C-alpha positions in Angstrom: -8.8 7.9 -5.7 -5.3 6.5 -6.4 -4.9 2.8 -5.6 -1.9 2.3 -3.3 0.3 -0.7 -4.1 1.7 -2.5 -1.1 5.2 -4.1 -1.4 6.9 -6.1 1.2 10.6 -5.6 2.1 12.8 -8.7 1.5 13.0 -9.5 5.3 11.7 -8.2 8.6 8.4 -8.1 10.4 4.9 -6.7 9.7 2.2 -5.8 12.2 -1.4 -7.0 11.9 -2.7 -3.8 10.5 -0.2 -4.1 7.6 -1.5 -7.6 6.9 -5.2 -7.1 7.1 -5.1 -3.4 6.2 -6.5 -0.3 8.0 -9.0 1.9 6.1 -9.1 4.5 9.0 -5.3 5.2 8.9 -4.1 8.3 7.2 -3.1 7.4 4.5 -5.2 4.1 4.5 -3.2 0.9 4.6 -4.3 -1.6 1.9 -4.7 -5.2 2.9 -2.3 -7.9 1.9 -4.8 -10.5 3.0 -8.3 -9.0 2.9 -9.9 -10.7 6.0 -11.2 -9.4 9.3 -9.1 -9.2 12.5 -11.2 -11.9 14.2 -10.8 -14.3 11.2 -7.0 -13.7 11.2 -6.6 -14.3 15.0 -8.9 -17.4 14.8 -6.7 -18.7 12.0 -3.6 -18.1 14.0 -5.1 -20.0 16.9 -6.1 -23.0 14.8 -2.7 -23.1 12.9 -4.2 -22.0 9.5 -2.1 -18.8 9.6 1.4 -18.3 10.9 2.1 -17.6 14.6 3.4 -14.1 15.6 6.7 -13.3 17.1 6.7 -11.4 20.3 8.9 -8.3 19.9 8.2 -6.7 23.2 5.8 -6.8 26.2 2.9 -5.6 24.2 4.2 -5.9 20.7 3.7 -8.9 18.3 4.5 -9.1 14.6 4.7 -11.7 11.8 7.8 -12.6 9.8 7.6 -11.3 6.3 8.9 -14.7 5.1 5.9 -16.4 6.8 3.4 -14.0 5.2 5.0 -14.4 1.7 4.7 -18.2 2.1 1.1 -17.9 3.1 0.3 -15.7 0.1 2.1 -18.1 -2.3 0.2 -21.1 -0.8 -3.2 -19.3 -1.2 -2.4 -18.0 -4.7 
């Protein structure tokens, strides 16, 4: 199976499944940060991970700049 490389655009927003991955998607979405959904949401609540931005009534996303900063801090 070919490994899919995930690259982030320079700016914009990403949804949760783009951050933590989705193996059931077709094609599967590889994780940028390989943790569970509950761990991610708990980290957002405690301030460990960045807060989402509300884009609509039922839509939230995270700024790519915040995710890049988190990855740089962890690395």
